[in-house]
C-alpha positions as CSV (number, residue, x, y, z in Angstrom):
1,M,70.4,3.3,-21.2
2,K,69.9,4.7,-24.7
3,L,67.5,7.7,-24.8
4,V,66.2,10.0,-27.5
5,F,65.0,13.5,-26.6
6,I,62.5,14.9,-29.2
7,G,60.9,18.3,-29.3
8,P,61.0,21.7,-31.1
9,P,64.1,23.9,-31.0
10,G,64.3,25.9,-27.8
11,I,62.1,23.6,-25.7
12,G,65.0,22.8,-23.3
13,K,66.2,19.4,-24.5
14,G,69.8,20.3,-24.0
15,T,69.1,21.7,-20.5
16,Y,67.3,18.5,-19.4
17,A,70.0,16.3,-20.9
18,K,72.8,18.3,-19.1
19,M,71.0,18.0,-15.8
20,L,70.7,14.2,-16.2
21,N,74.3,14.0,-17.3
22,Q,75.5,15.9,-14.2
23,K,73.5,13.6,-11.9
24,Y,73.9,10.2,-13.5
25,G,76.9,10.6,-15.9
26,I,74.9,9.7,-19.0
27,P,76.7,11.1,-22.0
28,H,74.8,13.9,-23.7
29,I,75.1,13.8,-27.4
30,S,73.9,17.0,-29.0
31,T,74.0,17.3,-32.8
32,G,73.4,21.0,-32.4
33,D,76.5,21.4,-30.2
34,I,78.6,19.2,-32.5
35,F,77.6,21.4,-35.5
36,R,78.2,24.7,-33.6
37,E,81.7,23.5,-32.7
38,E,82.4,22.7,-36.4
39,I,81.0,26.1,-37.5
40,A,83.2,27.9,-34.9
41,K,86.2,25.9,-36.2
42,G,85.4,26.8,-39.8
43,S,85.8,23.2,-40.8
44,E,84.5,21.7,-44.0
45,L,81.5,20.2,-42.1
46,G,80.9,23.5,-40.4
47,L,80.7,25.5,-43.6
48,K,78.2,22.9,-45.0
49,V,76.1,23.1,-41.9
50,K,76.2,26.9,-41.4
51,Q,74.2,27.7,-44.6
52,Y,71.3,25.6,-43.2
53,V,71.4,26.5,-39.5
54,E,71.4,30.3,-40.0
55,K,68.3,30.0,-42.1
56,G,66.5,27.8,-39.6
57,L,66.5,24.9,-42.0
58,L,67.2,21.2,-41.2
59,V,70.7,19.9,-42.0
60,P,70.4,17.2,-44.7
61,D,70.1,13.6,-43.6
62,E,73.3,12.4,-45.2
63,I,75.4,14.9,-43.1
64,V,73.6,14.3,-39.8
65,I,73.5,10.5,-40.0
66,E,77.3,10.3,-40.8
67,V,78.1,12.5,-37.8
68,V,75.8,10.7,-35.3
69,K,77.0,7.2,-36.3
70,R,80.6,8.2,-35.8
71,V,79.9,9.5,-32.3
72,L,77.7,6.5,-31.2
73,Q,80.3,4.0,-32.2
74,S,82.9,5.8,-30.0
75,P,83.9,4.5,-26.5
76,L,82.1,7.5,-25.0
77,C,78.7,5.9,-25.8
78,S,79.5,2.3,-25.0
79,K,77.3,2.3,-21.9
80,G,74.5,4.5,-23.1
81,F,73.7,8.1,-24.1
82,I,71.1,10.8,-24.4
83,L,70.6,11.8,-28.0
84,D,69.5,15.4,-28.3
85,G,68.5,16.8,-31.8
86,F,68.5,13.4,-33.5
87,P,66.6,11.8,-35.2
88,R,64.7,14.5,-37.0
89,T,63.3,12.5,-39.9
90,L,61.9,9.1,-40.4
91,R,65.0,8.0,-42.3
92,Q,67.2,9.2,-39.5
93,A,65.2,7.1,-37.0
94,E,65.4,4.0,-39.2
95,E,69.1,4.5,-39.7
96,L,69.6,4.9,-35.9
97,D,67.8,1.6,-35.3
98,K,70.4,-0.1,-37.5
99,V,73.1,1.0,-35.1
100,V,71.5,0.8,-31.6
101,K,68.3,-0.1,-29.8
102,I,66.6,2.9,-28.2
103,D,65.1,2.3,-24.8
104,V,62.9,5.4,-24.5
105,A,62.0,8.3,-26.8
106,F,60.9,11.3,-24.8
107,L,58.7,13.9,-26.5
108,F,58.9,17.3,-24.9
109,E,56.0,19.7,-25.8
110,A,55.1,23.3,-25.1
111,P,53.3,26.1,-27.1
112,V,55.5,28.1,-29.5
113,E,54.9,31.3,-27.5
114,V,56.4,29.7,-24.4
115,I,59.4,28.6,-26.4
116,I,60.1,32.0,-27.9
117,E,59.8,33.7,-24.5
118,R,62.2,31.1,-23.1
119,V,64.9,31.4,-25.7
120,S,64.7,35.2,-26.0
121,G,66.7,35.4,-22.8
122,R,69.0,32.5,-23.4
123,L,72.8,33.1,-23.4
124,V,75.4,30.5,-24.2
125,C,79.1,30.4,-23.2
126,S,81.3,30.9,-26.3
127,K,83.9,28.5,-24.9
128,C,82.4,25.7,-22.8
129,G,78.7,25.8,-24.0
130,A,77.2,26.4,-20.6
131,I,73.6,27.7,-20.9
132,Y,72.1,30.6,-19.0
133,N,68.9,32.6,-19.1
134,I,68.6,36.3,-18.0
135,S,65.2,35.6,-16.5
136,W,65.6,32.4,-14.5
137,K,69.3,31.4,-14.6
138,P,71.4,34.5,-15.0
139,P,75.2,34.4,-14.7
140,K,76.7,35.8,-11.5
141,K,78.5,38.4,-13.6
142,P,76.6,39.8,-16.6
143,G,77.9,38.6,-19.9
144,V,80.5,36.2,-18.3
145,C,80.3,32.4,-17.9
146,D,80.3,31.3,-14.2
147,V,82.2,28.1,-15.2
148,C,85.1,29.2,-17.3
149,G,84.9,33.0,-17.4
150,A,84.5,33.2,-21.2
151,P,82.1,35.7,-22.8
152,L,78.4,34.8,-23.2
153,I,76.8,35.1,-26.5
154,R,73.3,35.0,-28.0
155,R,73.1,32.4,-30.8
156,K,71.7,33.6,-34.1
157,D,69.3,30.6,-34.2
158,D,67.7,31.9,-30.9
159,E,66.3,35.0,-32.6
160,P,62.5,35.0,-32.4
161,E,61.9,34.9,-36.1
162,V,64.4,32.0,-36.6
163,V,62.8,30.1,-33.6
164,R,59.3,30.5,-35.1
165,E,60.5,29.3,-38.5
166,R,62.4,26.3,-36.9
167,Y,59.2,25.5,-34.9
168,N,57.2,25.4,-38.1
169,V,59.7,23.2,-39.9
170,Y,59.7,20.9,-36.9
171,K,55.9,20.6,-36.9
172,Q,55.9,19.8,-40.6
173,T,58.7,17.2,-40.5
174,F,58.6,15.5,-37.1
175,A,55.2,13.8,-37.2
176,P,56.6,10.6,-38.9
177,V,59.4,10.3,-36.3
178,I,56.9,10.7,-33.4
179,E,54.5,8.1,-34.9
180,Y,57.5,5.8,-35.6
181,Y,58.4,5.7,-31.9
182,R,54.8,5.6,-30.8
183,G,54.3,2.5,-33.0
184,K,57.3,0.9,-31.3
185,G,55.8,1.5,-27.9
186,I,58.7,3.5,-26.5
187,L,57.4,7.1,-26.9
188,V,56.7,9.1,-23.7
189,E,55.2,12.6,-23.8
190,V,56.3,15.2,-21.3
191,N,54.9,18.6,-20.6
192,A,57.8,21.0,-20.9
193,A,55.9,24.2,-20.3
194,R,57.2,24.1,-16.8
195,D,60.4,24.7,-14.7
196,A,63.2,22.5,-15.9
197,T,63.5,20.8,-12.5
198,L,59.9,19.6,-12.7
199,V,60.4,18.3,-16.2
200,V,63.6,16.4,-15.3
201,T,61.8,14.9,-12.2
202,D,59.2,13.5,-14.5
203,V,61.9,12.0,-16.7
204,E,63.6,10.4,-13.7
205,R,60.3,9.0,-12.5
206,I,59.7,7.3,-15.8
207,L,63.3,5.9,-16.1
208,I,62.9,4.5,-12.5
209,E,59.6,2.9,-13.5
210,K,61.2,1.3,-16.5
211,G,64.2,0.0,-14.4
212,L,66.7,2.1,-16.3
213,I,68.0,4.0,-13.3
214,T,67.7,3.4,-9.5
215,K,66.0,5.8,-7.1
216,T,68.5,8.0,-5.3
């Protein structure tokens, strides 16, 4: 199956994708994770991306499209994927259609206040990328990843003022993408102002109804 997860930054797209990946083995392709890895490595791509990410701005289409096409054409995605963080513009959506046929575009929605509260407690492993939250998914040992033992960090783009700016940018730019998938008849809206388990259960139900996964 080929899925797109759409929604404002901090709504939990990565969490939902990781939960589905763990249960069904669907590759989770996160442009955010890819860019953060490149920034951490100090690569040429990372340096280009860093100036946009730290200001809460969208990375230019040319950069994002090139990276995503490269990943989707790899053996990892030969049987399907969950795209998280792409497409963000109408041009990206149109370019994606030239490479693959998307089965479902999930639109996750929640008020900005809910998102800010959610990400204010988010911590991310500096090594393996595992996600925690001090309110509802704390690590067993404070500041240390349960999975690999590396230090946990708070991403700069999780700061409240950056989250609000990114939310505003999202609202201004994403309408054409949402309408594009709505027009193709593959957009499904999901209430994400709930526990992640409930959100993923809804996603699973929809995928079962569409015959993309079998009931377990």
